[in-house]
C-alpha positions as CSV (number, residue, x, y, z in Angstrom):
1,M,-29.1,55.6,-53.2
2,A,-30.6,52.4,-54.8
3,L,-30.5,49.2,-52.8
4,F,-27.8,46.7,-53.8
5,D,-29.3,43.8,-55.9
6,A,-27.6,40.6,-54.8
7,R,-29.8,38.3,-56.9
8,P,-27.3,37.7,-59.8
9,I,-24.5,37.0,-57.3
10,L,-26.6,34.5,-55.3
11,L,-27.6,32.8,-58.6
12,V,-23.9,32.2,-59.5
13,V,-23.1,31.2,-56.0
14,G,-25.9,28.7,-56.0
15,I,-24.9,27.1,-59.3
16,L,-21.3,26.8,-58.1
17,L,-22.3,25.4,-54.7
18,V,-24.3,22.7,-56.6
19,T,-21.2,21.9,-58.6
20,L,-19.2,21.7,-55.3
21,G,-21.8,19.4,-53.8
22,I,-21.7,17.1,-56.8
23,A,-17.9,17.0,-56.5
24,M,-18.2,15.8,-52.9
25,V,-19.9,12.7,-54.1
26,L,-16.6,11.5,-55.7
27,P,-14.6,11.1,-52.5
28,A,-17.7,9.7,-50.8
29,L,-17.8,6.9,-53.4
30,Y,-14.1,6.3,-53.1
31,D,-14.3,6.1,-49.3
32,A,-17.3,3.8,-49.6
33,A,-15.4,1.6,-52.0
34,V,-12.5,1.1,-49.5
35,S,-14.8,0.8,-46.5
36,N,-13.8,4.1,-44.9
37,P,-16.6,5.5,-42.7
38,D,-15.9,9.1,-43.8
39,W,-18.1,8.4,-46.9
40,R,-21.0,9.4,-44.6
41,V,-19.3,12.8,-43.9
42,F,-18.9,13.5,-47.6
43,L,-22.4,12.5,-48.4
44,A,-23.9,14.6,-45.7
45,S,-21.7,17.6,-46.7
46,A,-22.8,17.1,-50.3
47,V,-26.5,17.1,-49.3
48,V,-26.1,20.3,-47.3
49,T,-24.0,22.1,-49.9
50,T,-26.3,21.1,-52.7
51,F,-29.4,22.1,-50.7
52,F,-28.1,25.6,-50.2
53,G,-26.9,25.8,-53.8
54,V,-30.3,24.8,-55.2
55,T,-32.1,27.2,-52.9
56,F,-29.9,30.1,-53.9
57,A,-30.2,29.2,-57.6
58,L,-34.0,28.7,-57.6
59,M,-34.7,31.9,-55.6
60,N,-32.7,34.0,-58.0
61,W,-33.3,32.2,-61.3
62,G,-33.4,34.5,-64.4
63,S,-31.5,37.4,-62.8
64,A,-28.1,36.9,-64.4
65,G,-28.6,39.2,-67.3
66,D,-28.6,42.5,-65.4
67,M,-25.3,42.3,-63.7
68,T,-23.6,45.7,-63.1
69,L,-20.0,46.6,-62.5
70,K,-20.5,46.8,-58.8
71,Q,-22.2,43.4,-58.7
72,A,-19.3,41.9,-60.7
73,F,-16.8,43.2,-58.1
74,V,-18.9,41.6,-55.3
75,L,-19.3,38.4,-57.2
76,V,-15.7,37.3,-57.2
77,P,-15.0,37.3,-53.4
78,A,-18.6,36.1,-52.7
79,V,-18.1,33.0,-54.8
80,W,-14.7,32.2,-53.3
81,M,-15.8,32.7,-49.7
82,S,-19.0,30.6,-50.2
83,L,-17.1,27.7,-51.8
84,V,-14.4,27.8,-49.1
85,I,-17.0,27.8,-46.3
86,F,-18.8,24.7,-47.6
87,G,-15.6,23.1,-48.9
88,A,-14.4,23.0,-45.3
89,L,-17.3,20.8,-44.1
90,P,-15.7,17.4,-45.0
91,F,-12.5,18.4,-43.2
92,A,-14.3,19.6,-40.1
93,F,-16.4,16.5,-39.6
94,S,-14.0,13.8,-40.8
95,E,-12.2,11.4,-38.6
96,L,-9.3,13.8,-38.4
97,N,-11.3,15.9,-35.9
98,L,-10.0,19.2,-37.2
99,S,-11.2,22.4,-35.7
100,Y,-13.2,24.6,-38.0
101,T,-10.2,27.0,-38.1
102,D,-8.0,24.2,-39.5
103,A,-10.7,23.0,-41.8
104,F,-11.3,26.6,-43.2
105,F,-7.5,27.1,-43.6
106,E,-7.2,23.8,-45.5
107,S,-10.2,24.6,-47.7
108,M,-9.0,28.1,-48.4
109,S,-5.5,26.9,-49.2
110,G,-7.0,24.3,-51.6
111,L,-9.4,26.5,-53.5
112,T,-6.9,29.3,-53.9
113,T,-4.4,26.7,-55.0
114,T,-2.0,27.9,-52.4
115,G,-1.0,24.4,-51.1
116,S,-0.2,25.3,-47.4
117,T,-1.5,22.5,-45.2
118,I,-2.1,21.9,-41.5
119,I,-2.7,18.1,-41.9
120,V,0.0,16.0,-40.3
121,G,0.6,12.4,-41.4
122,L,-0.7,12.6,-45.0
123,D,0.6,9.0,-45.7
124,T,-2.1,7.7,-43.3
125,V,-5.0,10.1,-44.0
126,P,-8.2,8.5,-45.4
127,P,-8.1,8.5,-49.2
128,G,-11.4,10.4,-49.6
129,L,-9.9,13.4,-47.8
130,L,-6.7,13.3,-50.0
131,L,-8.9,13.1,-53.1
132,W,-11.0,16.0,-51.8
133,R,-7.9,18.2,-51.2
134,S,-6.9,17.5,-54.8
135,L,-10.4,18.2,-56.2
136,L,-10.5,21.5,-54.4
137,Q,-7.3,22.6,-56.0
138,W,-8.3,21.3,-59.4
139,L,-11.7,23.1,-59.3
140,G,-10.0,26.3,-58.0
141,G,-7.6,26.2,-60.9
142,I,-10.4,26.2,-63.4
143,G,-12.1,29.1,-61.6
144,I,-8.9,31.1,-61.5
145,I,-8.4,30.8,-65.2
146,V,-12.0,31.8,-66.1
147,M,-11.9,34.7,-63.6
148,A,-8.6,35.9,-65.1
149,V,-9.8,35.9,-68.7
150,S,-13.3,37.1,-68.3
151,I,-14.1,39.1,-65.1
152,L,-10.8,40.8,-64.1
153,P,-10.2,42.5,-67.5
154,I,-13.7,44.0,-67.3
155,L,-12.9,45.2,-63.7
156,Q,-9.5,46.6,-64.9
157,V,-7.8,45.0,-61.9
158,G,-4.0,45.5,-61.8
159,G,-3.6,46.1,-65.5
160,M,-5.7,43.0,-66.5
161,Q,-7.5,45.2,-69.1
162,L,-4.5,44.3,-71.4
163,F,-6.1,40.9,-71.8
164,K,-9.7,42.0,-72.5
165,V,-11.5,39.7,-74.8
166,E,-13.9,41.3,-77.3
167,A,-16.7,39.0,-76.2
168,F,-16.6,40.6,-72.7
169,D,-17.1,44.3,-73.6
170,T,-19.5,44.9,-70.8
171,P,-20.3,43.4,-67.4
172,E,-23.7,42.3,-68.8
173,K,-21.9,39.9,-71.2
174,V,-19.6,38.3,-68.6
175,L,-21.8,35.5,-67.4
176,P,-23.0,34.0,-70.7
177,S,-19.7,34.6,-72.4
178,A,-17.7,33.2,-69.5
179,A,-19.9,30.1,-69.5
180,G,-19.0,29.3,-73.1
181,L,-15.3,30.0,-72.5
182,A,-15.3,27.9,-69.3
183,G,-16.4,24.9,-71.3
184,T,-13.5,25.2,-73.7
185,I,-11.0,25.9,-70.9
186,T,-12.3,22.9,-69.0
187,T,-11.8,20.6,-72.0
188,V,-8.2,21.7,-72.3
189,Y,-7.8,21.4,-68.5
190,V,-9.2,17.9,-68.5
191,I,-7.0,16.8,-71.4
192,F,-3.8,18.1,-69.6
193,T,-4.9,16.4,-66.4
194,V,-5.5,13.0,-68.0
195,V,-2.3,13.1,-69.9
196,T,-0.3,14.0,-66.8
197,A,-2.0,11.3,-64.7
198,F,-1.3,8.7,-67.4
199,A,2.3,9.8,-67.7
200,L,2.8,9.6,-63.9
201,W,1.1,6.2,-63.8
202,A,3.4,5.0,-66.6
203,A,6.4,6.3,-64.7
204,G,5.7,4.2,-61.6
205,M,3.1,6.1,-59.5
206,N,0.1,4.1,-58.4
207,F,-3.3,5.1,-59.9
208,F,-4.5,7.0,-56.9
209,D,-1.3,9.0,-56.4
210,G,-1.1,9.7,-60.1
211,I,-4.6,11.1,-60.3
212,N,-4.1,13.3,-57.2
213,H,-0.7,14.6,-58.3
214,A,-2.0,15.2,-61.9
215,M,-4.8,17.4,-60.6
216,T,-2.7,19.4,-58.2
217,T,0.2,19.7,-60.8
218,I,-2.0,21.2,-63.6
219,A,-3.7,23.5,-61.0
220,T,-0.2,24.5,-59.7
221,G,-1.6,23.9,-56.3
222,G,0.9,21.5,-54.7
223,Y,-1.2,19.3,-52.4
224,S,0.4,15.9,-52.2
225,T,-0.7,12.6,-50.9
226,R,2.6,12.2,-49.0
227,D,4.2,14.1,-46.1
228,A,7.5,14.2,-48.1
229,S,5.6,15.7,-51.1
230,V,7.1,14.6,-54.4
231,G,10.3,13.8,-52.7
232,H,8.6,10.6,-51.6
233,F,8.8,9.3,-55.2
234,D,12.5,8.5,-55.9
235,S,12.1,8.7,-59.6
236,A,13.8,11.2,-61.9
237,L,11.1,10.5,-64.6
238,I,8.3,11.4,-62.2
239,H,10.1,14.6,-61.2
240,Y,10.5,15.6,-64.9
241,I,6.9,14.9,-65.7
242,I,5.7,17.1,-62.8
243,I,8.1,19.9,-63.9
244,A,6.5,19.8,-67.3
245,G,3.0,19.8,-65.8
246,M,3.8,22.8,-63.5
247,I,5.1,24.8,-66.5
248,A,2.1,23.8,-68.6
249,G,-0.3,25.0,-65.9
250,S,1.6,28.3,-65.7
251,L,1.2,29.3,-69.3
252,P,-1.9,31.3,-70.7
253,F,-4.7,28.8,-71.4
254,V,-6.2,31.1,-74.0
255,L,-3.0,30.5,-76.0
256,Y,-3.5,26.8,-75.7
257,I,-7.0,27.1,-77.1
258,Q,-5.6,29.1,-80.1
259,A,-2.9,26.5,-80.6
260,F,-5.4,23.7,-80.6
261,R,-7.3,25.6,-83.3
262,G,-4.2,25.7,-85.5
263,K,-2.9,29.1,-84.4
264,A,0.4,28.4,-82.8
265,M,2.2,31.6,-83.7
266,P,0.6,33.7,-80.9
267,F,1.9,31.2,-78.4
268,L,5.5,31.3,-79.8
269,Q,5.4,35.1,-80.2
270,D,4.0,36.0,-76.7
271,T,6.7,37.9,-74.8
272,Q,5.1,36.9,-71.5
273,V,5.8,33.3,-72.2
274,R,9.3,33.9,-73.4
275,V,10.2,36.0,-70.3
276,F,8.6,33.4,-68.0
277,L,10.6,30.6,-69.5
278,S,13.8,32.7,-69.5
279,L,13.5,33.6,-65.8
280,L,13.0,29.9,-65.0
281,A,16.1,29.0,-66.9
282,I,18.2,31.7,-65.3
283,A,17.1,30.9,-61.8
284,T,17.6,27.2,-62.4
285,L,21.1,27.8,-63.7
286,A,21.9,30.0,-60.7
287,M,20.8,27.2,-58.3
288,I,22.8,24.6,-60.2
289,I,26.0,26.7,-60.0
290,Y,25.2,27.4,-56.3
291,Q,24.8,23.7,-55.4
292,I,28.1,22.8,-57.2
293,T,30.1,25.6,-55.5
294,R,28.6,24.8,-52.1
295,G,29.5,21.2,-52.5
296,I,25.9,20.0,-52.0
297,E,25.9,16.2,-52.3
298,G,24.5,14.5,-55.4
299,T,25.3,13.7,-59.0
300,L,25.2,16.5,-61.6
301,E,21.9,15.1,-63.0
302,A,20.4,15.1,-59.5
303,Q,21.6,18.7,-58.8
304,V,20.1,19.9,-62.1
305,R,16.8,18.1,-61.4
306,Y,16.5,19.3,-57.8
307,A,17.3,22.9,-58.9
308,A,14.9,22.8,-61.8
309,F,12.1,21.2,-59.8
310,N,12.2,23.5,-56.8
311,V,12.7,26.7,-58.9
312,V,9.7,25.8,-61.1
313,S,7.6,24.7,-58.1
314,V,8.2,28.0,-56.2
315,M,8.0,30.4,-59.1
316,T,4.8,28.8,-60.4
317,G,3.3,28.8,-56.9
318,T,2.8,25.0,-56.9
319,G,4.7,24.4,-53.7
320,Y,5.8,20.8,-54.3
321,A,9.2,19.9,-52.9
322,T,11.8,17.2,-53.6
323,Q,14.3,18.6,-51.1
324,D,14.3,20.9,-48.1
325,Y,15.7,23.8,-50.1
326,G,15.6,26.0,-47.0
327,A,18.7,24.0,-45.8
328,W,20.7,24.8,-49.0
329,G,22.0,28.0,-47.6
330,P,21.4,31.8,-47.6
331,F,21.5,32.4,-51.3
332,A,18.9,29.6,-51.9
333,I,16.6,31.1,-49.3
334,A,16.9,34.6,-50.8
335,L,16.4,33.4,-54.3
336,F,13.3,31.3,-53.5
337,F,11.9,34.1,-51.4
338,T,12.2,36.4,-54.4
339,L,10.7,33.8,-56.8
340,M,7.7,33.5,-54.6
341,F,6.5,36.9,-55.6
342,I,7.0,36.6,-59.4
343,G,4.6,33.9,-60.4
344,G,3.6,32.7,-63.8
345,C,1.7,34.1,-66.8
346,S,-1.7,35.8,-66.7
347,G,-4.6,33.5,-67.7
348,S,-3.0,30.5,-66.1
349,T,-3.5,28.7,-62.8
350,S,-0.3,30.2,-61.3
351,C,0.0,32.9,-58.7
352,G,2.1,35.9,-57.7
353,L,2.5,39.3,-59.3
354,K,2.4,37.6,-62.8
355,I,5.0,38.0,-65.5
356,F,3.2,40.6,-67.5
357,R,3.2,43.0,-64.5
358,V,6.9,42.6,-64.1
359,Q,7.3,43.4,-67.8
360,V,5.0,46.5,-67.5
361,I,6.9,47.7,-64.4
362,A,10.2,47.2,-66.1
363,A,9.1,48.9,-69.3
364,T,7.6,51.9,-67.5
365,C,10.7,52.4,-65.3
366,M,13.0,52.2,-68.4
367,S,10.8,54.8,-70.2
368,H,10.9,57.1,-67.1
369,L,14.7,56.7,-66.9
370,R,15.2,57.6,-70.5
371,R,13.0,60.7,-70.0
372,M,15.3,61.8,-67.2
373,I,18.3,61.5,-69.5
374,Y,16.6,63.0,-72.5
375,P,14.0,65.4,-71.1
376,H,12.7,66.4,-74.6
377,G,12.5,62.9,-75.9
378,I,9.3,60.9,-76.4
379,F,9.6,57.4,-74.9
380,I,6.6,55.1,-74.8
381,P,6.8,51.8,-72.9
382,H,5.7,48.7,-74.8
383,Y,4.3,45.3,-74.0
384,N,4.0,42.5,-76.6
385,R,5.0,45.0,-79.3
386,R,2.1,47.3,-78.4
387,A,2.2,50.7,-76.6
388,I,1.2,50.4,-72.9
389,P,-1.7,52.9,-72.2
390,E,-1.0,55.2,-69.2
391,S,-4.1,53.7,-67.5
392,V,-2.5,50.3,-67.6
393,S,0.9,51.5,-66.3
394,A,-0.9,53.4,-63.4
395,S,-3.0,50.3,-62.6
396,V,0.0,48.0,-62.5
397,M,2.0,50.4,-60.4
398,S,-0.9,50.8,-58.0
399,F,-1.2,47.0,-57.8
400,F,2.5,46.5,-57.1
401,F,2.4,49.1,-54.3
402,L,-0.7,47.6,-52.8
403,Y,0.8,44.1,-53.1
404,I,3.9,45.1,-51.2
405,A,1.9,47.0,-48.6
406,C,-0.4,44.0,-48.0
407,F,2.6,41.7,-47.7
408,G,4.2,44.1,-45.1
409,A,1.0,44.5,-43.1
410,L,0.4,40.7,-43.1
411,A,4.0,40.0,-42.0
412,L,3.6,42.5,-39.1
413,L,0.3,41.0,-38.0
414,L,1.7,37.5,-38.1
415,T,4.7,38.6,-36.0
416,F,2.2,40.2,-33.6
417,S,0.3,36.9,-33.4
418,G,3.4,35.1,-32.1
419,L,5.4,34.0,-35.1
420,E,9.2,34.6,-35.2
421,P,10.4,37.0,-37.9
422,L,11.5,34.5,-40.6
423,T,8.4,32.4,-40.2
424,A,6.2,35.5,-40.3
425,L,7.9,36.9,-43.4
426,S,7.8,33.7,-45.3
427,S,4.3,32.9,-44.2
428,A,3.1,36.3,-45.4
429,A,4.9,35.8,-48.7
430,T,3.6,32.3,-49.3
431,S,0.0,33.5,-48.5
432,I,-0.1,36.6,-50.6
433,A,1.7,34.8,-53.5
434,N,-0.3,31.6,-53.0
435,V,2.9,29.4,-53.0
436,G,2.4,26.9,-50.2
437,P,5.4,26.1,-48.1
438,G,7.3,28.8,-46.3
439,L,10.9,29.1,-45.1
440,G,12.5,28.0,-41.9
441,P,12.2,24.9,-39.7
442,E,8.6,25.6,-38.6
443,V,6.8,26.2,-41.9
444,G,9.4,25.2,-44.5
445,P,9.2,22.5,-47.2
446,S,9.8,19.7,-44.6
447,A,7.2,21.0,-42.2
448,N,3.6,22.5,-42.3
449,F,1.4,25.1,-40.7
450,S,-0.2,22.9,-38.0
451,G,1.8,24.5,-35.2
452,I,1.1,28.1,-35.8
453,P,-1.6,29.9,-33.7
454,D,-5.2,30.0,-34.8
455,T,-5.0,33.8,-35.2
456,A,-2.1,33.4,-37.6
457,K,-4.1,30.7,-39.6
458,W,-7.0,33.2,-40.1
459,L,-4.7,35.9,-41.1
460,M,-3.0,33.6,-43.6
461,A,-6.3,32.5,-45.0
462,L,-7.2,36.2,-45.5
463,G,-3.9,36.7,-47.2
464,M,-4.5,33.7,-49.5
465,L,-7.9,35.1,-50.5
466,I,-6.5,38.6,-51.2
467,G,-3.6,37.4,-53.1
468,R,-5.6,34.9,-55.2
469,L,-8.3,37.4,-56.1
470,E,-5.8,40.1,-57.2
471,L,-6.1,42.4,-54.1
472,F,-8.5,45.0,-55.5
473,T,-11.5,42.8,-55.8
474,V,-11.4,42.1,-52.1
475,L,-10.1,45.4,-50.7
476,I,-12.5,47.6,-52.7
477,L,-15.4,46.1,-50.7
478,F,-14.1,48.0,-47.6
479,S,-14.3,51.3,-49.4
480,R,-17.2,53.7,-48.6
481,I,-17.0,55.2,-52.1
482,F,-17.7,51.8,-53.6
483,W,-20.9,51.3,-51.7
484,R,-22.1,54.9,-52.2
485,S,-21.6,54.8,-56.0
């Protein structure tokens, strides 16, 4: 058996660590501008991160062209773990005096755009750290999109081969092709962020809050600069702008690129987009009716806005909150718990199962049901007006089973670590689905995860990584067959 060649992986890790180190300079400059001593922490973290990044890159320069399928599988978790480890440094050494467990949790939650937090008193946290949290989610959002449209289709993870781009026919083409695509995606991503930031500023947010919330809105990450999240801003216009931003971040970015090039029809015809928007509308309408029948206080406009905001936030995996929806009653808890798992569209920054998998599962089940009724009939499931290959159906079904199995296992482990059942279930769901807040008084929208045991934080961090990287790319590394091949 040939030795595993990690050089292409270390090269990519090195380049991305350099990028992360450069990003650390921004909060250092901001802290220095407002005379906060944490600028030294960011500067030191930037030096350490950049040093390791440059070392990895120079030692493995010129090795990217010979990446194999096995190396591509290892690349994804290796990149994310490296960035999380170094991204935790500013949290660990800042004036907040966080333990490395807490720092790692915050960094993992940021880069996976989960949005769960252990930081108490966000209103008084140094601005550099708030900016760093937002930058982590913003950078994580770009990485997730590039991974979803370039690497995962090649690896055939969970049916992602449906979205295979011709430029990525083989693993050897992934890096150069992904680099070109990343530039285009980043341009669209930056435009959306700037537009959202300007809109929030025009609606009444100050410049700093507007920039931070714009980054975490488009990344569907949900980190806020306030303990009360978006509920701190008592402005209907701000709420509607963020609703639009969360939806924009949850739609396929490849379709945005096509639309900017004058091809809007694929965007309008995509069944994934239509189903996603339809589910949002149905869930929002259900919550509006529920609020009215329950007699929850507020004007009709406020009830519509709160229902729409929190439904969009949970289903897109953003995790912002304007209200403690956990206190709205049992139906609200059940609905939001279900929405946690669905997520947005493939090729977006959102999380969860993804809409296309829900469509493939539904189409496959309907086809099977028809075969039971008409044993001699031929029924082929379709997605986006195309027949679904059996390999895709099998891949999606396997992904769904593994998704539920991982959720159940994580919930049991969290219960074993000391969490009560509702907290454990919602914490497992919010980790695997990368949503952010859980349910219940301990980890709900009006609380955070600072009070849970360290063991539970490490388990949740693992759940965030597994959920964000589409399960198979992490779990396959624990297979003996993978390493023997």
